[in-house]
Each structure stands twice: as structure tokens, then as C-alpha cells.
Backbone bond lengths (Angstrom), bond angles and torsions (degrees), N, CA, C in turn:
res aa  C-N    CA-C-N  psi(-1)  N-CA   C-N-CA  omega(-1)  CA-C   N-CA-C  phi
1 M - - - 1.489 - - 1.554 104.39 -
2 T 1.373 115.89 142.88 1.443 119.66 174.89 1.498 107.82 -74.64
3 K 1.314 109.97 167.88 1.584 117.82 176.30 1.444 112.14 -65.13
4 P 1.452 118.01 -44.01 1.440 117.80 174.65 1.566 113.59 -57.63
5 D 1.330 113.00 -46.74 1.461 118.62 179.07 1.554 111.20 -57.33
6 L 1.310 117.11 -44.96 1.445 123.10 -179.64 1.541 109.01 -64.01
7 L 1.259 118.55 -40.83 1.463 120.33 -179.83 1.492 110.27 -68.40
8 I 1.417 119.20 -41.33 1.455 122.46 178.09 1.464 110.88 -61.80
9 H 1.383 117.26 -46.24 1.397 120.27 -178.62 1.556 115.35 -60.97
10 A 1.311 111.18 -45.63 1.516 117.18 -177.23 1.461 109.00 -68.36
11 A 1.373 114.92 -38.04 1.504 116.44 -174.73 1.598 108.48 -73.49
12 F 1.345 116.93 -32.45 1.486 118.74 175.27 1.478 108.83 -61.26
13 K 1.313 117.62 -49.28 1.458 125.02 -173.18 1.452 108.30 -59.36
14 L 1.351 118.74 -49.79 1.538 122.80 177.50 1.498 112.25 -64.80
15 F 1.302 117.57 -47.34 1.477 116.00 -178.57 1.474 114.66 -63.78
16 Y 1.360 112.94 -38.15 1.476 119.19 175.19 1.439 117.34 -59.16
17 E 1.312 115.60 -40.92 1.502 124.70 -179.58 1.467 114.19 -84.16
18 H 1.266 117.07 -36.70 1.558 121.18 -174.97 1.485 117.35 -109.92
19 G 1.394 117.06 -23.16 1.432 118.96 -172.71 1.533 109.78 105.83
20 I 1.337 115.48 149.46 1.460 120.13 -175.21 1.497 112.72 -71.64
21 H 1.346 117.21 -45.66 1.461 121.61 179.65 1.555 113.18 -69.12
22 A 1.341 112.85 -19.94 1.435 114.70 -176.53 1.536 113.53 -88.79
23 V 1.225 116.13 -6.61 1.472 124.97 -179.33 1.501 108.93 -112.60
24 G 1.305 114.82 118.77 1.514 119.71 172.91 1.479 113.67 -95.09
25 I 1.308 111.03 166.59 1.493 115.65 178.04 1.485 114.72 -56.44
26 N 1.419 119.36 -39.69 1.436 120.54 178.79 1.503 110.79 -61.44
27 R 1.258 120.29 -30.11 1.474 119.86 -179.11 1.576 108.42 -70.62
28 I 1.341 114.32 -39.27 1.504 119.31 176.04 1.455 110.48 -63.80
29 L 1.284 119.50 -42.82 1.449 121.63 -178.92 1.573 111.36 -68.45
30 Q 1.275 115.32 -38.18 1.428 119.49 178.76 1.479 109.08 -66.92
31 E 1.336 122.10 -34.60 1.531 125.95 179.60 1.553 107.55 -69.87
32 T 1.298 116.18 -42.37 1.491 120.56 -172.30 1.618 112.99 -91.24
33 G 1.270 114.97 -21.53 1.461 115.43 -175.15 1.596 113.89 76.16
34 V 1.320 112.17 7.74 1.548 116.37 -178.85 1.526 105.49 -88.30
35 A 1.413 108.62 144.16 1.538 116.11 179.03 1.392 110.42 -72.45
36 K 1.380 118.72 152.03 1.510 125.39 -178.26 1.596 106.68 -62.45
37 K 1.215 120.69 -40.60 1.468 122.81 179.45 1.560 109.11 -59.12
38 T 1.351 117.29 -44.19 1.488 118.58 175.09 1.540 113.87 -62.01
39 L 1.271 116.44 -41.77 1.501 122.01 176.30 1.567 109.69 -53.12
40 Y 1.332 111.69 -50.40 1.461 120.06 -171.65 1.591 107.05 -76.48
41 H 1.265 113.57 -20.44 1.555 112.68 176.52 1.496 105.93 -72.35
42 H 1.306 120.32 -35.16 1.498 121.47 -175.75 1.525 111.76 -89.66
43 F 1.341 117.01 -34.61 1.500 124.17 -177.01 1.427 109.70 -128.73
44 A 1.298 121.37 121.28 1.468 126.95 -176.28 1.564 110.13 -63.87
45 S 1.276 119.05 -26.84 1.460 121.08 -170.43 1.523 109.35 -160.11
46 K 1.240 118.24 170.99 1.475 121.38 173.24 1.504 110.28 -63.77
47 D 1.337 117.77 -35.08 1.426 124.18 174.25 1.579 112.16 -57.45
48 A 1.292 116.28 -46.14 1.449 124.39 176.96 1.504 110.50 -57.71
49 L 1.375 114.59 -49.55 1.446 119.94 177.48 1.495 109.35 -61.74
50 L 1.251 120.30 -45.97 1.499 123.08 178.72 1.450 113.28 -59.53
51 E 1.374 117.54 -38.60 1.517 120.51 172.06 1.482 113.23 -54.84
52 A 1.383 111.51 -48.01 1.443 117.31 179.04 1.502 113.05 -61.24
53 V 1.243 118.58 -38.19 1.433 128.62 -177.84 1.564 109.04 -64.50
54 L 1.294 113.82 -42.93 1.497 119.29 178.96 1.465 108.78 -67.90
55 M 1.343 120.02 -43.55 1.422 121.89 178.52 1.540 110.81 -66.19
56 Y 1.334 121.44 -38.51 1.435 125.83 173.38 1.578 108.69 -54.95
57 R 1.266 114.58 -58.36 1.523 122.07 -174.41 1.534 107.57 -61.09
58 D 1.241 117.89 -40.37 1.538 121.34 176.50 1.537 109.53 -58.19
59 Q 1.320 117.28 -50.69 1.484 120.92 -178.84 1.491 108.13 -61.12
60 I 1.278 119.96 -53.80 1.536 123.62 -176.93 1.496 107.47 -55.47
61 F 1.252 117.11 -50.77 1.483 122.55 -173.50 1.543 108.84 -63.52
62 M 1.365 119.01 -52.79 1.411 121.64 -175.73 1.657 112.01 -65.64
63 D 1.303 111.85 -37.54 1.512 111.98 173.53 1.483 118.00 -62.60
64 W 1.387 112.24 -39.87 1.473 116.53 172.11 1.519 112.56 -63.04
65 L 1.296 116.80 -51.85 1.434 123.27 -172.71 1.542 107.42 -62.23
66 T 1.315 117.11 -47.02 1.491 120.52 -175.51 1.519 107.11 -60.59
67 S 1.363 115.45 -46.26 1.506 118.89 -175.55 1.526 111.22 -63.30
68 R 1.310 113.35 -35.88 1.514 116.67 -178.85 1.556 110.45 -70.36
69 M 1.302 111.73 -43.21 1.560 117.01 179.01 1.466 108.92 -63.01
70 M 1.280 118.55 -51.20 1.491 124.77 -172.99 1.504 113.32 -65.13
71 A 1.368 115.51 -27.18 1.388 120.11 179.71 1.541 114.32 -70.86
72 A 1.385 111.69 -24.94 1.422 120.53 176.12 1.526 116.19 -82.84
73 G 1.253 118.91 -4.69 1.444 124.45 -177.01 1.490 113.30 114.50
74 E 1.304 111.36 -147.93 1.449 119.47 176.62 1.464 114.37 -123.32
75 G 1.304 114.01 169.12 1.452 119.50 174.75 1.556 112.77 64.59
76 K 1.398 112.42 -132.97 1.458 117.72 -175.47 1.509 110.62 -58.21
77 M 1.341 116.87 -40.91 1.491 119.04 -177.53 1.466 112.03 -60.62
78 A 1.341 118.66 -39.29 1.430 123.11 177.54 1.596 112.42 -63.93
79 V 1.377 109.87 -45.57 1.493 111.44 -177.44 1.584 111.77 -69.38
80 L 1.313 114.76 -32.34 1.572 115.56 175.17 1.477 112.19 -67.43
81 A 1.375 116.54 -33.11 1.501 121.48 -178.98 1.555 110.21 -63.82
82 L 1.337 113.03 -21.17 1.489 117.90 177.83 1.510 112.82 -57.84
83 F 1.348 113.00 -39.08 1.428 118.21 -177.55 1.582 113.75 -79.93
84 D 1.305 115.23 -26.67 1.409 120.51 173.86 1.548 106.69 -67.90
85 A 1.322 120.27 -39.11 1.391 127.38 -179.23 1.585 106.50 -65.40
86 L 1.294 114.94 -44.79 1.458 117.59 179.93 1.539 110.54 -62.27
87 D 1.274 114.17 -40.42 1.525 117.62 178.41 1.550 110.22 -60.36
88 D 1.264 117.34 -43.14 1.444 119.07 177.76 1.525 111.66 -66.00
89 W 1.298 119.80 -35.31 1.550 123.69 174.96 1.458 108.83 -64.27
90 F 1.393 117.31 -48.47 1.482 118.56 -178.96 1.448 114.30 -60.51
91 H 1.292 118.31 -29.04 1.501 122.77 -178.20 1.542 112.45 -99.89
92 D 1.247 110.97 18.94 1.560 118.87 174.34 1.513 111.51 54.65
93 R 1.404 114.92 46.67 1.442 119.41 175.01 1.487 109.10 -109.81
94 V 1.329 119.73 22.04 1.495 121.00 -177.76 1.590 102.73 -131.99
95 E 1.383 112.39 93.79 1.447 113.93 -174.62 1.537 112.93 -63.09
96 V 1.277 119.02 -35.92 1.480 124.52 -176.63 1.556 111.38 -57.86
97 L 1.447 115.88 -30.77 1.492 116.20 -179.86 1.570 115.60 -92.95
98 L 1.338 114.96 3.90 1.408 120.90 -175.40 1.560 112.67 68.84
99 P 1.254 117.27 171.62 1.510 120.09 176.99 1.538 110.93 -57.96
100 F 1.267 116.48 135.23 1.468 122.88 -177.07 1.522 111.45 -55.54
101 K 1.242 119.88 125.23 1.547 129.16 174.24 1.449 107.99 -137.91
102 G 1.312 122.65 32.86 1.504 123.77 -179.61 1.551 109.35 82.77
103 C 1.238 113.89 -172.20 1.470 121.41 -169.49 1.556 102.17 -93.54
104 F 1.314 115.24 123.37 1.410 122.26 178.48 1.547 112.13 -58.81
105 F 1.375 115.93 -40.35 1.395 119.30 179.99 1.453 115.02 -67.50
106 M 1.321 123.25 -41.71 1.414 126.86 171.74 1.555 108.59 -56.28
107 K 1.252 117.69 -47.30 1.477 122.24 -173.11 1.603 106.98 -70.63
108 A 1.201 117.56 -45.78 1.413 119.44 176.41 1.546 116.72 -60.91
109 N 1.352 112.44 -47.03 1.486 119.83 172.82 1.467 112.83 -53.03
110 G 1.312 119.95 -41.97 1.405 127.17 179.69 1.562 116.53 -62.58
111 E 1.322 112.68 -25.19 1.487 119.90 -178.82 1.523 113.17 -86.15
112 F 1.367 118.24 -5.97 1.391 118.28 -174.88 1.623 109.04 -134.22
113 S 1.308 113.21 162.26 1.440 119.88 173.83 1.533 110.13 -139.76
114 D 1.248 119.24 130.55 1.444 120.54 -178.09 1.428 114.17 49.64
115 H 1.332 117.44 54.25 1.496 125.92 -179.89 1.400 111.00 -136.13
116 M 1.369 119.31 159.81 1.439 120.63 -178.44 1.551 113.46 -60.11
117 V 1.309 115.81 -18.40 1.491 118.30 177.44 1.526 110.44 -67.98
118 N 1.335 115.28 -36.90 1.497 115.88 176.73 1.515 114.75 -66.05
119 S 1.302 121.95 -31.64 1.422 121.85 178.26 1.472 110.40 -78.52
120 L 1.301 119.41 -34.88 1.495 123.19 173.82 1.483 111.27 -57.71
121 C 1.420 111.39 -50.43 1.429 117.43 -178.38 1.629 114.08 -63.50
122 Q 1.246 115.23 -36.34 1.439 124.04 175.88 1.563 109.40 -65.30
123 R 1.334 115.79 -45.68 1.484 120.07 179.42 1.604 108.91 -59.82
124 H 1.329 114.65 -42.23 1.443 118.94 177.71 1.509 112.70 -52.23
125 K 1.352 112.33 -56.43 1.472 122.63 179.34 1.527 112.80 -59.58
126 H 1.329 116.90 -39.22 1.475 118.95 179.15 1.573 109.42 -70.22
127 N 1.313 117.86 -34.72 1.529 118.73 177.59 1.546 109.17 -65.08
128 I 1.244 116.76 -41.71 1.551 116.76 -176.49 1.612 108.85 -66.63
129 T 1.284 113.26 -39.91 1.518 118.25 176.44 1.487 111.32 -63.41
130 A 1.392 117.36 -42.97 1.472 121.00 175.75 1.520 111.49 -58.53
131 F 1.319 114.84 -46.17 1.473 120.77 177.92 1.512 113.72 -55.74
132 I 1.347 115.23 -43.60 1.434 125.02 179.82 1.484 106.07 -64.10
133 Q 1.309 117.58 -49.56 1.424 122.71 -176.06 1.545 109.70 -60.71
134 A 1.297 116.92 -40.87 1.546 119.31 176.39 1.607 113.78 -54.16
135 N 1.271 108.74 -31.85 1.536 114.51 175.46 1.460 116.16 -82.95
136 L 1.311 118.83 -6.97 1.485 121.32 -179.51 1.452 113.76 -115.12
137 V 1.310 121.32 10.22 1.485 121.91 -179.27 1.588 106.15 -61.24
138 G 1.309 113.38 127.56 1.459 120.79 178.97 1.450 116.80 73.09
139 H 1.291 120.09 12.70 1.446 127.82 -178.34 1.563 112.34 -69.96
140 S 1.359 116.29 -47.88 1.407 119.46 -172.07 1.555 110.41 -123.96
141 A 1.361 113.77 145.39 1.408 118.92 178.12 1.511 111.88 -88.06
142 H 1.410 116.31 -18.95 1.486 120.83 -179.16 1.497 110.51 -92.23
143 L 1.267 121.39 -35.00 1.379 122.78 -176.11 1.614 111.93 -119.00
144 S 1.326 114.33 143.96 1.402 117.91 -179.97 1.574 103.96 -74.75
145 S 1.425 115.01 156.74 1.451 117.29 177.49 1.495 110.34 -58.48
146 A 1.392 120.15 -33.70 1.454 114.70 178.79 1.565 114.67 -71.54
147 E 1.295 116.60 -31.30 1.473 119.17 171.63 1.541 114.54 -63.99
148 L 1.372 113.50 -44.29 1.468 118.64 176.57 1.446 114.02 -66.47
149 A 1.285 118.24 -35.58 1.480 123.90 176.59 1.560 111.96 -66.49
150 Q 1.395 114.37 -36.24 1.429 114.63 179.89 1.435 110.80 -70.12
151 S 1.431 116.74 -35.18 1.439 122.23 178.02 1.522 115.67 -64.81
152 I 1.324 112.99 -38.85 1.490 120.19 178.90 1.548 107.59 -70.92
153 S 1.398 116.47 -39.21 1.468 117.02 174.35 1.450 114.33 -60.12
154 V 1.367 118.24 -40.70 1.487 121.03 175.67 1.453 112.74 -59.47
155 L 1.438 117.99 -36.88 1.463 119.34 179.58 1.556 107.83 -71.44
156 K 1.342 115.86 -38.04 1.487 118.49 178.00 1.555 114.00 -59.38
157 E 1.362 108.07 -52.06 1.483 113.90 177.11 1.508 119.88 -62.61
158 G 1.405 114.44 -34.70 1.373 118.30 166.94 1.450 121.34 -62.17
159 A 1.319 111.04 -36.52 1.480 119.10 179.43 1.563 109.79 -68.57
160 I 1.329 114.77 -38.95 1.491 115.64 -180.00 1.513 109.13 -69.53
161 S 1.318 117.96 -43.88 1.456 122.44 173.42 1.490 116.33 -51.22
162 Q 1.384 110.81 -51.47 1.527 113.40 179.31 1.523 115.04 -65.03
163 A 1.283 113.17 -35.74 1.432 118.09 -179.78 1.557 109.43 -65.58
164 Y 1.337 116.34 -44.71 1.484 117.61 -178.49 1.506 116.02 -80.56
165 V 1.360 116.39 -46.26 1.388 121.16 -174.89 1.525 110.88 -74.85
166 A 1.314 116.88 -51.18 1.413 122.67 -174.24 1.574 113.71 -92.04
167 G 1.326 115.06 -5.50 1.481 115.30 179.72 1.526 113.50 76.07
168 D 1.320 118.17 12.17 1.427 122.06 -178.51 1.515 112.32 -86.83
169 L 1.359 115.07 87.40 1.392 115.59 -173.28 1.567 113.66 -76.79
170 D 1.306 119.11 -1.79 1.458 123.00 172.95 1.455 112.13 -94.56
171 A 1.315 119.27 8.71 1.544 124.93 -178.65 1.471 109.83 -54.14
172 A 1.330 118.40 -47.32 1.406 119.84 179.40 1.580 119.21 -53.71
173 K 1.404 111.28 -36.41 1.469 115.93 177.85 1.429 109.49 -67.02
174 R 1.323 119.23 -40.19 1.490 120.65 -178.75 1.517 110.83 -69.84
175 A 1.298 115.51 -41.27 1.473 119.32 173.75 1.430 113.92 -57.80
176 K 1.356 119.25 -41.84 1.494 123.79 176.90 1.535 107.12 -59.54
177 A 1.333 118.63 -49.58 1.519 118.20 -178.95 1.440 111.84 -52.41
178 M 1.393 117.83 -43.30 1.487 122.02 175.04 1.434 115.80 -65.28
179 A 1.337 117.44 -34.91 1.453 122.85 172.79 1.500 111.49 -65.71
180 V 1.266 119.68 -37.85 1.492 120.42 -179.10 1.514 106.69 -65.74
181 A 1.379 120.06 -43.92 1.432 126.26 179.41 1.535 108.42 -59.11
182 L 1.330 115.84 -48.43 1.486 118.63 179.44 1.492 114.07 -63.60
183 L 1.298 118.68 -40.01 1.507 121.36 178.63 1.515 113.48 -78.06
184 S 1.325 116.48 -14.44 1.481 118.54 173.75 1.450 113.00 -82.37
185 E 1.316 119.73 -18.44 1.441 122.73 171.75 1.506 116.86 -60.00
186 K 1.356 119.78 121.25 1.450 118.11 -178.17 1.435 107.64 -106.00
């Protein structure tokens, strides 16, 4: 593993578990054994490292979610597989995502205001909704694929929130039942 990758992985793990503002550069250096000069050679600032961490998590999460949804087929089956994937994540059955501690993007977004972090988190959420929408084109006569994708995204975000904040690890199952009803409307 390269030094930048080592720093990104360690920073992600620490930020995800403890929060971005609660973790200083020295803690990341201690965790990795990397010299401060090396860190700043690869990342000009903590913000630059954080940007790399957000892009890393986005890639890992999108690759995982896309593969899970596409393995189920296309259209409605792919969209419903999203909730099965979430259920696995909530129950710590997805090693690549680490033990479930909520949505990193929601948590990161909440720590900043009018910062590049906010736009990166927003882009992540928009990309997921766009991927859902691509699977729903032409599905409903009453709702556009964009409206339907927004509704599915609300169910997804609500399930993540319920699982993390309320400790309701079965939230994805309930959200899937609501998605089935929503997708059954013609």
C-alpha cells in the first residue's frame, strides 16, 4: 500500500469512528507511523486529505452499491436490492464498508458549513439518486423516474438514519416494504 493510500485509509477509519474535527493530523500520523513531512508532501492540508478521504469513500461505496444492485438484475429488482444491501451493511456483513456507524457523508456534511465537504457530500447523494433513477426510467405512468428516484432515496436515507440514530437495524427491511408499495403503483 502506498503512503497516500495508507494515510487515506487510516484517516477514513478515524474520521468515520470519531468525527473529522475530533481527529487531528497527529493522531493520523500516530496511527500510520508516517512522518508529518511525508503527509504534507502528499496532502497540502487536512482539508486536502479529507477531500481524498471523501473521494475514497464515495468510490468504495458506489462500487459496492452498484455491484449489489446490478447483481439483482435491472429496473425494479435492482432498486429493491439496494435495501437488501443496506440491511447487510447495517448488520456488519459488508467488510469493505467497515462496521456500520451511519453514513459518513451525512456525518461529514454535519461537521461543516459552506465548505468543499458539503458539495462533495451533496454530489455523492446526487450520484446515488441518479443511479437509482437510471434503473427506473419508464417504470411508472404516474411519476417520472426522477420523482420516483427521489422517493426511493428518501426511503434509503431514512433507513440509514433510523439504523444509526435509533439503533433500528431492521430499518432497511421496512424501507424495502415501502419501496415495494411505491414501485407497485402504476
